[in-house]
C-alpha positions in Angstrom: 139.0 115.6 133.1 135.2 116.0 132.6 133.7 116.5 129.2 132.4 120.1 128.8 129.1 120.8 127.1 130.6 123.7 125.0 133.4 121.3 123.9 130.9 118.6 122.9 128.9 121.1 121.0 131.9 122.3 119.0 132.9 118.7 118.3 129.4 117.7 117.1 129.2 120.9 114.9 132.5 120.2 113.3 131.5 116.6 112.4 128.2 117.9 110.9 129.9 120.7 109.0 132.8 118.7 107.9 135.5 121.2 108.9 136.4 123.4 111.9 136.2 126.5 109.6 132.5 125.8 108.7 131.7 124.8 112.3 133.1 128.1 113.6 130.7 129.9 111.2 127.8 127.9 112.4 128.6 128.5 116.1 129.5 132.1 115.6 133.0 131.5 117.0 136.5 132.0 115.8 138.3 129.1 114.2 141.0 129.0 117.0 138.3 128.9 119.6 136.7 125.8 118.0 140.1 124.2 117.6 140.9 124.8 121.3 137.6 123.3 122.4 138.2 120.1 120.4 141.8 119.9 121.7 140.5 120.2 125.2 137.9 117.4 124.5 140.7 115.2 123.2 142.7 115.7 126.3 139.7 114.8 128.4 139.0 111.7 126.2 142.7 110.7 126.2 142.4 109.9 122.5 142.4 111.6 119.1 138.8 112.1 118.1 139.3 114.0 114.8 141.8 113.8 112.0 142.3 117.1 110.3 143.7 117.6 106.8 143.1 119.6 103.6 139.9 117.6 103.0 138.4 118.7 106.3 137.8 116.8 109.6 137.3 113.0 109.8 136.3 110.9 112.8 138.7 108.4 114.3 137.2 105.2 115.8 137.3 106.9 119.3 135.6 109.9 117.7 132.8 107.8 116.3 132.1 106.4 119.7 132.2 109.8 121.4 129.9 111.4 118.8 127.1 109.0 119.7 127.4 109.9 123.4 127.9 113.6 122.6 124.6 113.9 120.7 122.8 112.2 123.5 124.4 114.4 126.2 123.6 117.6 124.2 120.0 116.5 123.7 119.6 115.8 127.5 121.4 119.1 128.3 119.0 121.1 126.2 116.0 119.2 127.5 117.0 119.9 131.1 117.5 123.6 130.5 114.0 123.8 128.9 112.4 121.8 131.8 114.0 123.9 134.5 113.2 127.2 132.7 109.5 126.3 132.7 106.7 126.7 130.1 107.7 130.1 129.1 111.0 128.9 127.7 109.3 126.3 125.4 110.2 126.9 121.7 107.5 128.8 119.8 107.0 130.5 116.5 107.3 129.3 113.0 109.9 126.9 111.6 110.0 126.4 107.8 110.9 122.9 106.5 111.8 121.8 103.0 111.0 118.3 101.9 111.3 116.1 98.8 107.9 114.6 98.0 109.2 111.1 98.2 110.2 111.6 101.9 107.1 113.7 102.7 104.8 110.7 102.2 106.9 108.1 104.0 109.3 109.2 106.8 107.9 112.6 107.7 104.4 111.9 108.9 105.4 109.8 112.0 108.2 112.3 112.8 105.8 115.2 112.5 103.4 113.6 115.0 106.2 113.1 117.5 107.4 116.7 117.0 103.9 118.2 117.5 103.7 116.3 120.9 107.1 117.6 121.9 106.7 121.2 120.8 103.0 122.1 120.7 103.8 125.9 120.5 105.8 125.6 117.3 104.1 126.1 113.9 105.7 124.1 111.1 105.5 125.4 107.6 106.3 122.5 105.2 107.3 123.2 101.6 107.3 120.1 99.4 109.2 120.6 96.1 112.2 119.6 94.0 115.8 119.9 95.1 116.3 122.8 92.7 113.3 124.8 94.0 114.3 124.1 97.6 117.8 125.3 96.9 116.6 128.6 95.6 114.5 129.1 98.8 117.4 128.1 101.0 119.7 130.6 99.2 117.2 133.3 100.1 117.2 132.2 103.8 113.6 130.9 103.6 114.3 127.4 104.9 115.4 126.5 108.4 115.8 122.7 107.7 115.8 120.6 104.5 115.2 116.8 104.5 115.9 115.2 101.1 118.6 115.9 98.5 122.0 116.9 99.7 122.1 119.6 97.0 119.1 121.4 98.4 121.2 123.6 100.7 124.8 124.7 100.7 127.4 122.0 101.4 128.4 123.7 104.7 124.8 123.3 105.9 124.9 119.5 105.7 124.3 117.8 109.1 123.6 114.2 108.2 123.7 112.0 105.1 122.9 108.5 104.2 122.7 106.3 101.1 119.4 104.4 100.8 118.2 101.8 98.2 115.6 102.3 95.7 113.4 99.3 94.7 112.2 98.2 91.3 108.4 98.2 90.8 106.0 97.3 88.0 102.6 95.8 87.4 102.4 92.1 86.9 101.6 92.3 83.2 104.7 94.3 82.1 107.1 92.5 79.9 110.5 92.9 81.6 112.2 91.1 78.7 111.1 93.8 76.3 113.8 95.5 74.1 113.9 98.3 74.8 112.8 98.2 78.4 110.0 100.7 79.1 110.9 102.9 82.1 108.8 105.1 84.4 111.1 107.9 85.8 111.0 111.2 87.5 111.3 114.3 85.2 114.4 116.5 85.2 115.7 118.0 87.4 116.0 114.9 89.6 119.3 113.6 90.9 117.8 110.1 91.4 116.9 109.7 87.6 120.5 109.4 86.2 121.6 106.7 88.6 118.6 104.6 87.5 119.4 105.0 83.8 123.1 104.4 84.4 122.3 101.1 86.3 120.2 99.8 83.4 122.7 100.9 80.8 125.7 99.3 82.6 123.7 96.0 82.6 123.6 96.2 78.8 119.8 96.7 78.6 118.3 99.0 76.0 115.7 101.3 77.5 113.1 103.9 76.6 111.3 106.5 78.7 107.6 105.4 78.7 106.5 107.9 81.3 107.9 110.7 83.4 106.6 113.1 86.0 107.8 115.4 88.8 105.1 113.8 91.0 105.7 110.7 93.1 102.0 110.0 93.0 102.0 110.2 89.2 104.9 107.8 89.0 103.2 105.4 91.4 100.0 105.6 89.3 102.0 104.9 86.1 103.7 101.9 87.7 100.4 100.5 88.9 98.8 101.0 85.5 101.5 98.8 83.8 103.1 101.6 81.7 106.6 100.4 82.6 109.3 99.7 85.2 110.0 102.3 87.9 112.3 102.7 90.9 111.0 104.1 94.1 111.9 104.3 97.8 110.9 100.9 99.3 108.1 102.5 101.4 106.7 104.2 98.2 106.4 101.0 96.1 102.7 100.4 95.3 101.2 97.2 96.7 101.7 94.2 94.5 104.4 95.8 92.2 107.7 95.0 94.0 110.1 93.3 91.6 113.0 90.9 92.3 115.5 92.0 89.6 117.6 88.9 89.3 115.1 86.6 87.5 114.6 89.3 84.8 118.2 90.1 84.1 117.9 93.5 85.8 120.6 95.2 87.8 120.1 95.9 91.5 118.2 99.2 91.9 120.6 102.1 92.6 121.4 103.7 95.9 120.5 107.4 96.4 121.6 110.0 98.8 119.3 111.6 101.4 120.4 114.3 103.8 119.4 116.7 106.5 120.7 120.3 106.1 120.2 123.3 108.4 120.4 127.1 108.2 123.7 128.1 109.7 122.4 130.1 112.6 120.1 127.4 114.0 122.5 125.2 115.8 121.1 126.1 119.3 117.4 126.0 118.1 115.9 123.3 120.4 112.9 122.8 118.2 115.0 122.1 115.1 117.4 119.9 117.1 114.3 117.8 118.1 113.0 117.6 114.6 116.5 116.6 113.2 116.7 113.8 115.7 113.3 112.6 114.9 113.9 112.6 111.2 117.3 110.8 111.6 115.7 108.2 113.7 112.8 107.7 111.3 115.2 107.4 108.3 117.4 104.9 110.2 114.4 102.8 111.1 
């Protein structure tokens, strides 16, 4: 049996949404219709691709393999339809994107350049803010896609998630043996702040907040100025401040979650599909 595009789309949507029920809402289909499509796909594959239980849907090893191909086939399918339809079918109009500032200055610029080349008729409105502010906008339907904190959109909107490491950073003159240890952190609300404090505390190091800000640029400036030890995404660490924690009795810098979320009715939006692929590729690189 051949794989059907509709079945592959239902399968990919179920994996992104985490359950058949949420995928059905995204695709504007009934739950039985999505279940039937996945069952048909499993018959074509000759293998179970999803395990379904009270926790949702989980990929089997065969499902993990198929998902990689499914995403590529869906991307090629959408690209072929656009090419055949001609210039008039090119996506246009405005798409509103929410970003955490940390990611806006690292991963996003290259992806934005690639997106502009692919979709010159699409206008991107980019809102850079905290997860809490982005969540309020998402709840009002103002955001089409969010790249950053998983909590910035409803759980059912989650499409992709990954844990990434932070890195310790401080100016050469900072005394890392100080008791308490001076820390440069992001102000509340910030979901990356508590993992940092917990990591230091579990290592039996006393600490104090020497500087805090909502701005990544301000945190970078404080680190460079020698106010204290901070933790940033690797690409955001100021030149000459990267710290190897082991010689100073510091714990490894914590891992934090980043995610891509989408508004529920955007699954067939070619422009957002392209942007999502570009952001995922940039984050993985």
